[in-house]
C-alpha positions in Angstrom: 97.1 83.2 97.3 99.6 84.9 95.8 100.6 88.2 98.4 102.2 91.3 97.6 104.9 92.8 100.2 102.4 95.2 102.0 99.2 92.2 102.5 102.3 90.1 103.8 103.6 92.2 105.9 99.7 93.2 107.6 99.2 89.2 108.3 103.1 88.6 109.6 102.3 91.7 112.3 99.2 89.8 113.4 102.0 87.0 114.3 98.9 84.7 112.9 99.6 84.3 109.5 99.6 80.4 109.3 96.2 80.1 111.4 95.0 82.7 109.3 95.7 80.5 105.9 94.6 77.6 107.7 90.9 78.7 108.7 90.9 80.2 105.2 92.3 77.1 103.6 94.1 78.9 101.9 98.2 78.2 100.3 100.2 81.7 101.0 103.1 82.0 97.8 104.8 85.1 97.5 107.8 85.4 94.8 111.4 86.5 95.5 110.9 90.1 95.3 107.7 90.2 98.1 110.6 87.9 99.9 113.2 90.9 99.7 110.2 93.4 100.7 109.1 92.0 103.3 112.1 92.4 105.1 111.0 94.2 108.4 108.4 95.7 110.8 107.7 97.1 113.9 108.4 95.4 117.2 105.2 95.5 119.1 107.1 97.1 122.3 109.9 99.8 121.2 108.1 100.3 118.1 111.6 100.4 115.7 112.2 98.4 112.9 113.4 94.7 113.3 114.1 91.7 110.7 111.1 89.6 110.0 112.2 85.4 109.3 110.3 83.7 106.7 112.2 80.6 106.6 110.3 79.2 109.6 106.6 80.1 107.7 108.0 78.3 104.1 109.9 75.7 106.3 106.6 74.5 107.6 105.3 74.7 104.1 102.6 78.2 105.2 104.4 80.0 102.1 105.8 79.1 99.6 107.8 81.3 97.3 107.4 81.2 93.6 109.3 82.7 91.1 108.1 83.2 87.7 108.3 80.1 85.7 107.9 80.2 81.6 107.8 82.8 78.7 104.3 84.1 79.2 104.8 84.7 82.8 108.2 86.7 82.0 106.3 88.8 79.4 103.4 89.3 82.1 105.9 91.0 84.3 108.1 92.8 82.0 104.3 94.2 81.3 103.7 95.0 84.7 106.6 96.4 85.9 105.9 99.1 83.3 103.0 100.2 85.8 103.7 99.4 89.2 106.6 97.8 91.2 108.6 95.4 90.7 106.9 92.9 94.0 103.2 93.7 92.8 104.1 93.5 89.1 105.6 90.0 89.2 103.1 88.6 91.9 100.0 90.0 89.5 101.9 88.1 86.5 102.3 84.7 88.4 98.5 84.9 90.2 97.4 86.0 86.7 99.4 83.2 84.6 98.9 80.4 86.6 94.9 81.7 88.1 95.4 82.0 91.8 93.6 84.8 94.0 95.9 87.7 95.2 96.2 89.7 98.0 96.7 93.3 97.6 96.4 96.5 99.4 97.9 99.3 97.2 94.6 101.0 95.1 96.8 102.0 92.0 97.6 98.6 91.6 94.9 96.6 93.1 92.7 98.7 90.1 95.5 98.4 87.5 95.3 94.5 88.2 91.2 94.8 88.0 91.6 96.4 84.9 94.1 93.9 83.1 93.1 91.0 84.3 89.3 91.2 85.0 89.0 87.4 86.0 91.9 87.3 89.0 89.9 87.6 92.4 91.6 90.2 94.7 91.7 90.3 98.7 92.3 93.1 100.3 93.5 92.9 104.6 90.3 93.6 105.7 88.2 91.2 103.7 91.4 88.3 104.5 91.2 89.1 108.7 87.2 89.5 108.2 87.4 86.0 106.6 89.8 84.3 109.0 87.3 85.8 112.2 84.3 84.2 110.4 85.8 80.9 109.4 87.7 80.5 113.1 84.8 82.0 115.0 87.9 84.2 116.4 87.4 85.6 120.1 86.3 89.4 119.8 89.8 90.5 122.2 91.7 88.0 119.4 90.6 90.4 116.4 91.2 93.2 118.3 94.9 92.8 118.7 95.0 91.4 115.6 93.9 95.0 114.4 95.2 97.1 116.8 98.9 95.3 115.5 98.3 95.6 111.9 97.9 99.5 112.7 100.8 99.7 114.8 103.8 96.7 113.4 102.8 97.5 109.7 101.2 101.3 109.6 97.8 99.4 107.5 94.7 101.6 108.1 92.2 100.8 105.7 90.8 103.8 103.8 87.6 105.6 104.6 86.1 104.4 101.0 86.9 100.6 102.0 83.6 98.5 102.0 85.1 96.6 105.4 85.8 100.2 107.0 83.3 100.2 109.3 83.7 96.6 110.4 87.1 97.1 110.9 86.4 100.2 113.4 83.6 98.3 115.1 86.1 95.1 115.8 88.9 97.3 117.2 86.3 99.0 119.3 84.7 95.8 120.7 85.3 94.3 124.7 
């Protein structure tokens, strides 16, 4: 699963990225640009921006850092970077060229990726969290805490039009 920075930050905010990866059976990958874009999250106590350290996740294999490889990926990246930001462009290029699934929350970038690469399977943060909750049989309290951490630390809230927005709201309100 290739991830852009927005989804990566959302999952890092939960402090459960390793559990999410294992439960869903996914190997997470990011490109160097996403690694650079994912350097800060809000501290849950002070609400100040603090540095993230991806090194433990990379060294344990939870995250792989993949760079562009070959002329096709390079060309695809250049084409994508004319329409979306660098992290999204590189993530799309690697995922599309290697046949990976892609985690992305930005609506415009996701719509672009769907139009450009119809076979590319896209995942949003709510879909990933719902999949994890079902696969790992996450207790409601732990799920609620994860959703609250995403909202407070990464400032992500599913758009009202997202198919899982109501599920997210209900899960956050469960006892």
